[in-house]
Residue, then its C-alpha position, 0 to 999 in steps of 0.5 A: m223878516m218881520r217877527i210876531k210874538f206868539t209866546r202865550a200861544v206857543l206856550l199853550l200848545s207846548l203844555l198841551l203837547i206835554k199832556g200827550n202820553l209820553a210813549h217811546s216808539q221803536n223803528h219798525n222798518n219795512t222789510m217787504k218791498h212795496a208793502h205800502t203804496n200811497h197817493l204819491i205814486k202818481e207824482n213825478s217829483p223824485y222827492l215825492l216818489q221817495h215817500a210813495h211806499n211809506p206806510v204814511n197815507w201821504y197825499p200830494w198838495g191838491e184839492e183831494a187832500l184839502a177836501k178830505a181834511k174839511k170833510e173829516n174835520k181833521p188838521i193837516l200835516v204839511s211835510i216839506g222837503y226836497a230830494a237831496c236833503h240829508w235830514c229829510h232822509v233821516m226823518e223818513r227812515e226814523s218816522f215815516e217808514n215806522e208803522e207805529v208812527a204812521k198809524l198815528m199820523n194816518e189816524f189823526f191827520v190828513c198828511i200832505k207831502v210837498d217838494r219845496e223845489e216844485r212848490p216854493d209858493i207853499d213852502q214860503i207860507y209854512m216856512d214863514a209860519v215856523q220862523m214866526m213861531t220858533g225864530s228859525g227854519g229849515w228842512p224837513l219842514n213839518c207844519f200842522a194846519m187847520p183844514d183850510g190850510k192855516p198853520f198853527f204849529g210847526g218845526t223842522y226835524f223831530p226824532a221819532d220819539n219826540w215826533m210821536n209826542v208831538l202828534k199826540g199833543i197836537h191831536n189832544a190840542w185839536v180835540n180839547e182846545t179847538e178854539k184856542v188852536k183856531g185863534v193861533a191859526e188866525q193870528l199866524a195867518k194874519g202875520i203871514r199875509e202882512n209879512e214883507i208888505i211893501t210901503v209905496k214911495a209916492e215920491a222917489e228919492p234920488f239914488a246916490v252911491a253915498d247912500l250905500e256907504k253906511a250900509f257897506r260899512q255895517w255889512e263889512s263888520e260881518f266879514d270874515t277877513r281870514e277865511g272869507g264869507t261871513n264871520r259865522a258858521p255854517k257858511f253859505p256861498l252867496p253869489n249875488s252878494l259877492q257880485f254886488l261887492l264886485r260892483y261896489y269896488y268897480f264904482t267906488k274903488n274900495m279895495d276892501a270890497l274886492n279883497q273880500v270877494t277874492l279872499t272868499l273865492d280863493k278859500m271856497a275853491m281851496g276848501g272841501i265845499y268845492d269838489q277837488v276831484g270832480g268839480g262843482f260846489s256843495r250847498y254850504s260848509v258846516d264850519a267856518i273854514w269851508k272844510v266840511p260841506h253839506f254834501e248835496k250839490m244843487l244846480y242853482d248854486n253852481g249856475q250862480l257860482i259860475s257867473l260869479y267866478a266868470e265875473a271875477y276872472q274878467l276883473t282879476k284874470i286869476p288863473e285858478y278862477k278859470q280852472v274852477i269854471e272849467q271843472t265845474l262845467e265839466f261836472i255839470d256836463r257829466e252829472l247834471s245834464l239831460p241829453e235834450g239840453g236841460f239840466y237836472s236839479s241836484l245830487d243827494a248828500d248821501s250815498e249808501g245812507v251815509e252823508g258824504k261817503f261818495y266824496v271822501w277817501e282813505k289814504a291807503e286807497v289813494d296810495q294804492l291808486l297813485g303809487n309814488q306820486s301819492e305823497l305829493f298829492c296827499e300833501y297838497y290836499g291834506i290827506t292823512d292816515r288818521a283822516n281829517w273827518e269822521e267818514g274819511n279824508i275830505l280833499m282840501i288844498q293845504s299847500e302853496k304850489a310853489t312851496l310844495a314844488d320846492q319841497f319835492q324839487i320839481s317845477v310848478k308846471k310838473l307839480e300841476e301835471v302830477l296833481e291833474k293826473g292824480r285828480r283824473a285817476l281819483l275821478e275815474k276810480r270814483k265811478d266804481r262807487i255807489r253814486p248819490g241819488l239824482d233828482d232828475k226833474s228839471l226846474t225852469s228857474w234853475n235851468a235859467l240860472m245855469l243857462k246864464g252861467y254858461v253865457d257868462a263863462y263864454k264871455a269870460l273864457g271865449d269857449e264857443e262850446y259854452l255858448n252852444k250849451a247855453i243855446k241848447n238849454a234855451e231851446f230846451i226851455q222853449k220846447y218843454l217848458w214854454k206853453g203858448k205865446a209866453h206861458l212858462h211851466r215850472n217843472y219837467k220830467d219824463g215828458n211831463s210838465k204840469i205846474n204853472g210857472f212862478l215869478d222866478d221862473y219868468s224873471f231868471t229866464i228873462e235875464a238868461f235870454v237877455a244875456l243870450y242876446q248879448a252873446t249872440f246878437n240874435e234878436e229873437w232872444l230879446l224879443k222872447a224876453n219881452d214877451l215873457l215880461e209882458h206876461v208877468i206884468l199882466h198876471f203877476s202885478d200888484e198894481q197898488s205897489g208896482m211890485f209883483f206877486y210870486t204866484s200868477d193870478e191864474d193859480p189857485n189861491l193859498i192862504a196868502r199871496k206872497m212877494e219875494l223881496i229879500d235876496n238870499v242864496i238865490p236873488s229875490s224874484n222881484s229884484s230880478i224882474a226889476k233888473s229885467l224891466f230896466l234892461v229890456g226897457t233900455y234895449l226896446d226903448k220902453g219908458r214904462y218898464i224903466e219907470r216901473s223898475g225905478q219905482m220898485l227900487a224906491n219902494v225897497k230903498p229903506r230896506l236896502e240901506k239898512s241891510i244891503s247883504y240881503h238886498s244885494n241884487w237890488g243893489q246891482l240895480y241901484f248902481w245902474l240907476v245912479n250911473p247911467l249905463i254906457e251903451i256900446v253898439v257894434v254893427g257890421e259883418d264882423a260884429i260877433a268876433q269884434k265884441r269878444k274883446i269887450e266881453e272879456l272885460f268886467l264892465p258892469n256899467v256897459l250895455i252891449s248890443g249889435s247886429k251883423s246887418e240892418s236892425i229895427l232895435p231902437l239902439l241899432q236903427n240907422r247904424y249899419v254901414n254896408g261892408q264895414t264894422t262900426f262901433y258906437l259909444c253912447k251915454n245919456h242919449t249922446c254918442k261919441l264919434p263912431v270908430s271902426n277899431v275895437n281898440d279905439l272904442l276901448k280908449q273912448l270907454n276908458t276916457m268916459n269911465g275916467y281912466q286915461 
């Protein structure tokens, strides 16, 4: 990300802050229920509703708050967070529930609360500003802005005393140094608008795998070859990066790439970041060994990690990956699923005001619960009398099963039965605890990531129930989030859906619907994906570069119209839509889609080659353009059943399509033969002789891929 120097401006504001009276505040928590009610009470977001009874006179983002700031000539305080955020809760308790602090905030500022998950477009702008000023960011994000929304000062979490000094200092700067504050705001706004500006490649250079080798070697120097992930803490699961490494291995046969993936997946599955009792992953590990998680559980992490473990299982058939998939989907079904077929957003890190309390155990509690089987269970999961963390024991696999079975003189099968029985007992007992808070809104993009996770799990494991869940979620999106022919909304809760969809809502839904077509051969999903893609081209395009803005041209203007280019914990919406252009273009024979996809990749190619770890989703598209996709067509009454033998394999260079009857899709025209199932293998518009047996098809595929 581009950095702009603001040394003098930030120093000026820092000095002005110091001029503020250094007053120490006391935390006067509200003892009277609902003594205050502010403008957030009418919102649906669980995060905004958490603040609806603060003494701070919060507004949601909108015309009312912005007009008030302009009318009263007051700076805006934009405070951004999300419902599962631990430090957001801490700052609320310390500052936003404090009457003395709230009085300053209400007097000096127009205070706006934003749920970053509902309004990532706003979050992008103010996160950029804070990162430019401080070099880092995070949540809670607190940014001060001009009445027109241009930011001039910000940070993340502030303790209450510091926060009061900041409030006074900013007010002092606003009153006494207004022109200088305006100058900082203009400079920041310019930087935000220029950030991630893309250079258009008029003449696209050819793509070659060799161009990625230097980028891979540079990235490889950051691998933690002992614990997996990167060689630093905290450690985030980065599903898309690891999916790229799977493909890098597939196309180059570089074992270092595959070893890094399996090491990371093994260590995460053994660690505290994975809920050993209930399944599912926390957002990240605060340490380098995946032990102590930041306990919030996000839908988007788990949806992507299901896809990752499913692909790794297809390639390696490591049984523990199958277990992770099954247990995590049990967690999703049990704790993050709406009856209507949608998925909730997250579970809080805290319960009873304590981070992680719901998930940790005292050894005496486990002993009482498991009796004479507790010793084995505790040995396996590292549970001790002293406890391995400040709040209790975090379950983390500490022993090899074979070694432990020998130690206890039982078979591995018996050991696994004891462990599973113990896990189920702890899961049942955990139901008695006070649960972490649930963010019960549904977001389109995150639902789409989970939908694809279910499809990928079905492909890898063959469980029809996973496919049924995926279809039910696609129907949920259509019923509650799809407006008009191809217009998506962002959010759904309690029957309400009111925020216009952003680019990731479209791009991830398109990817999910394409995957659903591949799993079902129901052409409706492919055609709906195309409808969404046409809507994106019409309303999100930057015609000059060929890229796409994050916001629609139907949305109210912010101070900048941003583009997402960098792949991080979640892939960028531009890389996602570029992949969809290529896939849908191939399925429907739309050359303009494929051409635009190539142009987008050419635009980011210099960035990708410098930093593949932050362009890993682009890297997946890169492989498709380097190595033309192999097309497998299956037609006939037994098409669905026969494709199962293909789906259970990891084949990132294969595009599968099919039908049980005649089809008008370009890849399927004139392929159907009544009364038989036929397989076609094609590449570069040239097909092998059709075969009627899937094993013969796989032999053709192996030959085409260079295997004997």
